[in-house]
RODO-2510 file (C-alpha; in nm, 4 decimals, decimal comma):
residues 102
     n   res          X          Y          Z
     1     e    12,9798    23,5923    -0,2380
     2     g    12,6902    23,4924    -0,0054
     3     m    12,6524    23,1527     0,1621
     4     m    12,4903    22,8895    -0,0523
     5     d    12,1800    22,7217     0,0860
     6     p    12,2706    22,3767     0,2117
     7     d    12,0862    22,0795     0,0754
     8     i    11,8470    21,9897     0,3484
     9     r    11,6951    21,6417     0,3483
    10     i    11,3835    21,5706     0,5545
    11     r    11,3260    21,2162     0,6632
    12     t    11,1571    20,9950     0,9234
    13     a    11,3779    20,9135     1,2178
    14     k    11,5121    20,5662     1,2684
    15     p    11,6128    20,3952     1,5949
    16     s    11,9764    20,4534     1,4924
    17     d    11,9148    20,8285     1,5133
    18     r    11,8568    20,8160     1,8904
    19     d    12,1950    20,9730     1,9893
    20     a    12,1553    21,2568     1,7411
    21     v    11,8111    21,3380     1,8657
    22     v    11,9142    21,3165     2,2316
    23     e    12,2007    21,5589     2,1535
    24     l    11,9503    21,8079     1,9916
    25     v    11,7289    21,7878     2,3007
    26     h    12,0356    21,8334     2,5239
    27     a    12,1392    22,1444     2,3271
    28     l    11,7881    22,2859     2,3472
    29     n    11,7721    22,2316     2,7157
    30     r    12,1097    22,4103     2,7618
    31     c    11,9994    22,6970     2,5372
    32     e    11,6591    22,7511     2,7033
    33     a    11,7680    22,6903     3,0714
    34     p    11,8754    23,0529     3,1277
    35     l    11,5455    23,1736     2,9867
    36     t    11,2988    22,9375     3,1468
    37     r    11,4990    22,8553     3,4633
    38     d    11,3209    22,5165     3,4781
    39     r    11,5369    22,3010     3,2508
    40     r    11,7677    22,0273     3,3586
    41     v    12,0769    22,0506     3,1521
    42     d    12,2257    21,7072     3,2119
    43     r    12,2281    21,4476     2,9338
    44     a    12,0096    21,2181     3,1458
    45     a    11,7301    21,4766     3,1220
    46     a    11,7531    21,4715     2,7378
    47     e    11,7462    21,0908     2,7429
    48     d    11,4390    21,0925     2,9672
    49     y    11,2653    21,3360     2,7328
    50     y    11,3587    21,1245     2,4291
    51     r    11,2129    20,8112     2,5908
    52     a    10,8870    20,9972     2,6761
    53     l    10,8691    21,1474     2,3280
    54     m    10,9070    20,8123     2,1539
    55     a    10,6369    20,6644     2,3777
    56     r    10,4052    20,9523     2,2921
    57     i    10,4750    20,9135     1,9208
    58     a    10,4017    20,5375     1,9400
    59     n    10,0836    20,5919     2,1435
    60     q     9,9411    20,8691     1,9259
    61     q    10,0276    20,7425     1,5766
    62     g    10,2947    20,9999     1,5422
    63     r    10,6184    21,0449     1,3527
    64     l    10,9531    21,2025     1,4302
    65     l    11,0942    21,3932     1,1361
    66     l    11,4585    21,4869     1,1050
    67     a    11,6317    21,7472     0,8875
    68     e    11,9817    21,6642     0,7904
    69     v    12,2645    21,8279     0,5940
    70     e    12,5458    21,6123     0,4545
    71     g    12,4378    21,3218     0,6733
    72     r    12,4334    21,5282     0,9966
    73     v    12,1048    21,5665     1,1836
    74     i    12,0435    21,9395     1,2437
    75     a    11,6781    21,9544     1,3526
    76     s    11,3830    21,7391     1,4578
    77     l    11,0063    21,7784     1,4651
    78     a    10,7650    21,5427     1,6390
    79     l    10,4158    21,5118     1,5017
    80     v    10,1373    21,3302     1,6839
    81     l     9,7625    21,2914     1,6356
    82     q     9,5558    21,4335     1,9146
    83     d     9,1827    21,4070     1,9494
    84     d     9,0294    21,7432     1,9892
    85     h     8,6888    21,8982     1,9527
    86     l     8,5401    21,8775     1,6049
    87     f     8,3090    22,1419     1,4612
    88     v     8,1521    22,1670     1,1193
    89     r     7,9367    22,4642     1,0185
    90     d     7,5659    22,3953     1,0189
    91     d     7,5320    22,4715     0,6437
    92     l     7,8039    22,2116     0,5610
    93     r     7,6941    21,9261     0,7697
    94     r     7,5762    21,5964     0,6159
    95     h     7,8485    21,6148     0,3412
    96     g     8,0875    21,3632     0,4916
    97     l     8,3416    21,6202     0,6154
    98     v     8,3904    21,4440     0,9521
    99     t     8,4584    21,1158     0,7682
   100     d     8,7059    21,3001     0,5367
   101     l     8,8861    21,4497     0,8381
   102     y     8,9261    21,1202     1,0055
***
């Protein structure tokens, strides 16, 4: 009998999720440190990253999404808006596409 897929719930992070997100970052740093050789693996580094991440999310109209199983946070994904170059093909200009994108 194979493993059943767990019920994964995706939701927006709340301030009370701070410790769970910091622990995810801490685990990621420990995992990637041997590969990148540039990661601090102390918990303070994860806390610093979390503070910077939350500031970036606040400044760029972002959101931090969490995946959880049975109430346990198992993954996170930060989404932020970033201004970038905009291009619309010549034959499609004047149709309000830029307005639709923004």
